[in-house]
C-alpha positions in Angstrom: 1.4 -12.5 -5.0 -0.5 -15.0 -2.4 -4.7 -16.8 -2.4 -5.9 -13.7 -0.6 -5.5 -10.5 1.8 -5.8 -13.2 5.0 -3.7 -15.4 3.0 -0.2 -15.7 4.5 1.5 -17.3 1.9 3.5 -16.3 -1.3 3.5 -17.4 -4.4 5.9 -15.5 -7.8 4.4 -15.3 -10.6 7.1 -15.2 -13.8 4.3 -14.9 -16.8 6.7 -16.5 -20.3 5.6 -12.8 -21.5 5.7 -10.3 -19.8 3.5 -6.7 -20.1 5.5 -3.6 -20.9 6.5 0.4 -21.6 8.7 1.9 -23.5 8.9 5.1 -22.0 9.5 6.4 -25.2 6.3 4.9 -26.6 3.3 5.6 -24.4 0.0 7.0 -25.4 -1.5 10.0 -23.8 -5.0 10.5 -25.5 -6.4 13.2 -25.3 -9.1 13.7 -22.6 -6.9 11.7 -20.1 -4.0 14.9 -21.0 -7.1 16.5 -20.7 -8.1 15.1 -17.3 -4.5 16.4 -16.6 -4.3 19.8 -16.9 -7.5 19.9 -15.7 -5.6 19.9 -11.8 -9.0 18.2 -10.2 -5.5 15.9 -8.0 -2.8 17.0 -6.1 -0.3 14.4 -6.7 2.6 13.5 -4.5 4.8 11.0 -4.2 6.3 8.6 -1.5 3.9 10.5 0.7 1.7 7.4 1.6 3.1 4.9 0.6 1.5 2.7 2.5 -1.7 4.1 2.3 -1.6 2.7 -1.0 -0.3 -0.2 -0.7 -3.3 -1.1 1.4 -5.6 0.5 -1.3 -5.0 -1.4 -3.4 -5.9 -3.7 -1.4 -9.4 -2.9 -0.6 -12.1 -5.8 -2.1 -14.1 -4.0 -4.7 -17.1 -4.7 -5.7 -15.7 -5.8 -8.9 -13.2 -8.1 -6.9 -13.9 -9.6 -3.5 -10.3 -10.6 -2.6 -6.7 -9.0 -3.1 -3.6 -10.7 -4.2 -2.0 -8.7 -1.5 -1.6 -9.9 1.4 -0.5 -8.3 4.8 3.2 -9.9 3.5 3.4 -7.9 0.4 2.3 -4.8 2.7 4.8 -5.4 4.2 7.9 -6.5 2.5 7.3 -3.7 0.0 6.9 -1.4 3.1 10.5 -2.5 3.4 11.2 -2.3 -0.1 9.8 0.9 0.7 12.2 2.1 4.0 15.6 0.7 1.9 14.3 3.7 -1.0 13.6 1.4 -3.4 9.6 1.2 -4.2 7.6 4.5 -4.3 3.9 5.4 -4.9 2.5 8.0 -7.0 -0.6 9.4 -4.7 -3.6 11.3 -6.2 -5.7 13.4 -3.7 -8.9 14.9 -3.1 -9.4 17.6 -0.3 -7.3 15.5 1.5 -8.3 12.4 0.7 -6.4 9.6 -0.7 -8.8 8.5 -4.2 -6.1 7.1 -6.5 -3.0 6.0 -7.4 0.0 3.2 -7.7 2.8 1.6 -6.5 6.6 0.1 -8.0 10.2 -0.5 -7.4 12.6 0.9 -8.9 15.5 -1.0 -9.8 17.9 0.5 -13.3 16.5 2.0 -15.6 13.2 0.1 -15.1 10.6 0.9 -12.5 8.2 -2.3 -12.0 4.6 -1.3 -11.7 2.9 -4.1 -8.8 -0.3 -2.5 -8.8 -3.2 0.7 -9.0 -5.9 1.4 -8.1 -8.8 4.4 -8.1 -11.2 5.9 -5.9 -12.8 8.5 -7.9 -12.6 8.8 -11.7 -9.1 8.9 -14.1 -7.1 8.8 -10.5 -4.9 5.5 -11.5 -4.4 7.1 -14.9 -3.7 10.6 -13.9 -0.8 9.1 -11.4 0.6 6.6 -14.2 1.0 10.1 -16.1 3.2 11.3 -12.9 5.2 8.3 -12.8 5.9 8.4 -16.7 7.3 11.5 -16.8 8.9 11.6 -13.7 10.5 8.1 -15.0 11.2 9.4 -18.3 12.7 13.3 -16.1 14.8 10.5 -14.5 16.6 8.7 -17.0 14.4 5.9 -17.0 14.0 3.5 -19.6 11.4 1.0 -19.2 8.2 0.1 -16.4 7.6 -3.1 -16.6 3.1 -4.1 -16.1 4.1 -8.3 -15.8 0.6 -8.8 -18.3 -0.5 -6.7 -20.9 -4.3 -5.9 -20.1 -6.7 -3.9 -22.1 -6.3 -1.0 -19.8 -2.7 -0.6 -19.7 -2.8 -0.8 -23.5 -4.4 2.0 -24.2 -0.5 3.8 -23.2 1.5 1.6 -25.8 1.8 -1.0 -23.0 3.0 -4.0 -25.5 4.0 -7.9 -24.3 7.7 -8.8 -25.2 9.4 -13.0 -24.3 9.7 -13.9 -20.5 13.9 -13.7 -22.6 13.7 -11.0 -24.4 
């Protein structure tokens, strides 16, 4: 992580408790299932990785700073080129309006950040990610932290050792 967008420094976060989503416990609300079925987004994977990271790093009205600096963008870009980092993107009328990115290692996917510039875009990306992970034989989606937003999908906290 970085303290700010233009901060050249990086530091690691290793929380004593981690947010994880066991894929067999994913909760999809009826409303979100209906949104997914409406097909209001074109969902793509790995077609605009750098753009998703950049969109995640943008300031928002509720957040003037970001933990994603240029060094992080570069490092994740390198992981993407090696086939380890991936993006799920939501497009509407040719415009990227949301998505997420993370790193796949073994049977786990480590979600790094998600963004939405259209209602439910990041949630739809998450639904598509979970479906792809299940089909791919993954068992876990690591979210690093448990937030109220992620809790609605079945994310739970476990100890670092667990």
